[in-house]
C-alpha positions as CSV (number, residue, x, y, z in Angstrom):
1,M,154.6,-10.3,91.2
2,V,154.0,-6.7,92.2
3,K,157.0,-4.8,93.4
4,V,157.0,-3.4,96.9
5,E,159.4,-0.7,98.2
6,F,159.8,-0.1,101.9
7,S,160.3,3.4,103.3
8,P,163.2,3.9,105.8
9,T,162.7,2.0,109.0
10,K,160.3,3.5,111.4
11,N,161.6,4.2,114.9
12,F,159.7,2.3,117.5
13,A,161.5,3.3,120.7
14,L,159.0,1.9,123.3
15,D,160.4,-1.0,125.3
16,E,157.3,-3.0,125.6
17,A,156.0,-6.6,125.1
18,P,154.5,-7.2,121.7
19,P,150.7,-6.7,121.5
20,Q,148.3,-9.4,120.2
21,I,149.0,-10.2,116.6
22,G,146.8,-8.2,114.2
23,S,146.5,-5.2,116.5
24,F,146.5,-1.5,115.4
25,A,147.9,1.7,116.8
26,V,148.5,5.3,115.8
27,D,151.8,7.2,116.4
28,E,151.2,9.0,119.6
29,P,153.5,9.8,122.6
30,T,151.9,6.8,124.2
31,V,151.2,4.0,121.7
32,N,147.9,2.3,122.6
33,W,147.3,-0.9,120.8
34,Y,143.7,-1.9,119.7
35,K,143.0,-5.6,119.1
36,C,139.3,-4.8,118.4
37,R,138.9,-3.3,115.0
38,E,135.7,-1.5,116.0
39,Q,137.5,0.3,118.8
40,Y,140.3,1.2,116.5
41,A,137.8,2.6,114.0
42,N,137.4,5.6,116.3
43,K,141.1,6.4,115.7
44,F,141.2,5.5,112.0
45,S,139.8,8.6,110.4
46,T,139.9,10.4,107.1
47,D,143.0,12.3,108.1
48,C,145.0,9.2,109.0
49,T,148.6,9.7,108.0
50,G,149.8,6.3,109.2
51,M,149.4,3.4,111.6
52,F,151.3,0.6,113.3
53,F,150.2,-3.0,112.6
54,S,151.4,-5.9,114.7
55,H,152.5,-9.3,113.5
56,E,154.7,-12.2,114.6
57,R,158.3,-11.4,115.3
58,G,160.3,-11.0,112.1
59,H,160.4,-8.5,109.3
60,E,159.4,-11.1,106.8
61,H,155.9,-10.8,108.3
62,S,155.9,-7.1,107.3
63,E,156.7,-8.2,103.8
64,R,153.8,-10.6,103.7
65,V,151.3,-7.9,104.6
66,A,152.8,-5.3,102.2
67,Y,152.9,-7.7,99.3
68,F,149.4,-8.9,99.9
69,M,148.0,-5.4,100.1
70,S,150.0,-4.5,96.9
71,V,148.2,-7.2,95.1
72,V,144.8,-5.9,96.3
73,E,145.7,-2.4,95.2
74,E,147.0,-3.7,91.8
75,I,143.6,-5.5,91.3
76,L,141.8,-2.2,92.1
77,D,144.2,-0.3,89.8
78,L,144.8,2.4,92.4
79,K,146.8,5.4,91.1
80,E,148.2,6.1,94.5
81,R,149.2,3.1,96.6
82,S,149.7,2.5,100.3
83,K,153.2,2.8,101.7
84,Y,155.0,0.6,104.1
85,A,158.0,0.7,106.5
86,K,159.5,-1.9,108.8
87,C,159.9,-0.9,112.4
88,T,162.9,-1.0,114.8
89,K,160.8,-3.4,116.8
90,N,160.3,-6.4,114.6
91,F,156.8,-7.3,115.8
92,A,155.2,-4.3,114.0
93,M,155.2,-2.5,110.7
94,W,154.2,1.1,109.7
95,I,151.5,1.6,107.1
96,C,150.4,4.8,105.3
97,P,147.0,3.9,103.7
98,A,146.4,5.1,100.2
99,P,143.9,8.0,100.0
100,F,141.4,5.6,98.3
101,W,140.8,3.8,101.6
102,L,140.3,6.9,103.7
103,D,137.2,8.6,102.2
104,C,134.7,6.1,103.5
105,E,134.3,4.4,106.8
106,M,133.2,1.1,105.1
107,K,136.5,1.1,103.1
108,R,138.5,1.7,106.2
109,S,136.7,-1.2,107.9
110,L,137.6,-3.4,104.9
111,Y,141.2,-2.2,105.0
112,T,141.8,-3.3,108.5
113,I,140.4,-6.8,107.6
114,L,142.6,-7.0,104.6
115,L,145.7,-6.2,106.7
116,R,144.9,-9.3,108.8
117,C,144.4,-11.4,105.7
118,G,147.9,-10.3,104.7
119,L,149.3,-12.2,107.7
120,E,148.4,-15.4,105.9
121,Y,150.0,-14.5,102.6
122,D,152.9,-16.5,101.3
123,V,155.0,-14.3,98.9
124,D,156.6,-17.3,97.3
125,K,153.4,-19.3,96.8
126,N,151.3,-16.3,96.0
127,N,148.4,-17.8,97.8
128,F,146.3,-14.7,97.4
129,E,142.8,-16.2,97.4
130,T,143.6,-18.4,100.3
131,A,144.9,-15.5,102.3
132,L,142.0,-13.3,101.2
133,Y,139.4,-15.6,102.7
134,S,141.4,-16.7,105.7
135,V,139.6,-14.3,107.9
136,N,135.9,-15.0,108.6
137,Y,134.9,-11.4,108.1
138,L,135.7,-11.8,104.4
139,N,135.0,-15.5,104.1
140,E,131.4,-14.8,105.2
141,T,131.0,-11.8,102.8
142,K,132.6,-13.3,99.6
143,L,130.0,-11.8,97.2
144,A,130.7,-8.3,98.5
145,V,134.4,-8.8,98.4
146,M,134.3,-10.0,94.8
147,R,132.1,-7.1,93.7
148,F,134.4,-4.6,95.5
149,L,137.5,-6.1,93.8
150,F,135.7,-5.9,90.4
151,G,135.7,-2.1,90.9
152,F,132.3,-1.4,92.5
153,T,133.9,0.4,95.4
154,K,131.4,3.2,96.2
155,Y,129.3,2.3,99.3
156,S,125.6,3.2,99.4
157,P,123.8,2.5,102.7
158,D,120.9,0.1,102.7
159,S,117.7,2.2,102.4
160,T,115.8,-0.1,104.8
161,T,118.3,-0.3,107.6
162,G,120.3,3.0,107.1
163,Y,124.0,3.3,107.8
164,V,125.6,0.2,109.4
165,K,129.1,0.4,110.9
166,G,131.5,-2.2,109.7
167,W,132.0,-4.4,106.6
168,W,131.1,-7.7,108.1
169,T,128.0,-6.4,109.9
170,E,126.8,-4.8,106.7
171,F,127.3,-7.6,104.2
172,K,127.3,-10.9,106.0
173,N,123.7,-11.9,105.2
174,K,123.0,-9.8,102.1
175,S,121.8,-11.3,98.8
176,E,123.5,-10.6,95.5
177,D,120.8,-8.1,94.5
178,Q,121.3,-6.2,97.8
179,I,125.0,-6.1,97.5
180,K,124.7,-4.8,93.9
181,K,122.6,-1.9,95.2
182,Q,125.1,-1.1,98.0
183,L,128.4,-1.4,96.2
184,V,128.2,0.6,93.0
185,S,130.7,2.0,90.5
186,P,132.4,5.3,91.5
187,E,131.9,6.4,87.9
188,A,128.8,8.6,88.0
189,E,127.8,8.3,84.4
190,R,128.5,4.6,84.0
191,K,125.8,3.0,81.7
192,D,125.1,-0.6,82.6
193,E,123.2,-1.3,79.3
194,C,126.5,-1.0,77.4
195,I,128.3,-3.6,79.6
196,V,128.8,-7.2,78.7
197,G,127.4,-9.4,81.5
198,V,124.8,-7.0,82.8
199,G,122.9,-8.6,85.6
200,T,125.9,-10.4,87.0
201,L,127.8,-9.6,90.2
202,W,130.5,-7.7,88.2
203,A,128.1,-5.5,86.2
């Protein structure tokens, strides 16, 4: 089991009713919650230093999400990981995304989906795969999810359709060959002919 350390509790002084579970917000004088990921995408930019994420009441739900995301980042072998803090209001947590997720809009889209998957994670059972595909956005893009987790994390827009906003919209109906063209290795000089399993989803 990966180890997760929480930063000091984040102050959330607003006296308000909890938003819908799975909503996002940035730390502003007036915290505006976004249930729609596409609307939140306009706030979630490359210079993001942190975000609020809502869940059921109870700090154990913050732990679910943090542990799930830590497993994802362990699989990806990220050198710098996301950071987490519980909030004074126990219906939300504070998350500082790792730099890896911020350099591409497609990664940021996937990140918000993964956070929602984390709501279904059971730390004791370690039901990672069940949680990973608990959200339709990923259940309907399994091939792309698998390839991304194998390390093919650089996004290349489809040459026929151009840039498409959003993970699910981009990959929901794509073939394996199309996905392999659009999710490529970030290693510029990677030589496929030297790789065992060339021609498969993970090569």
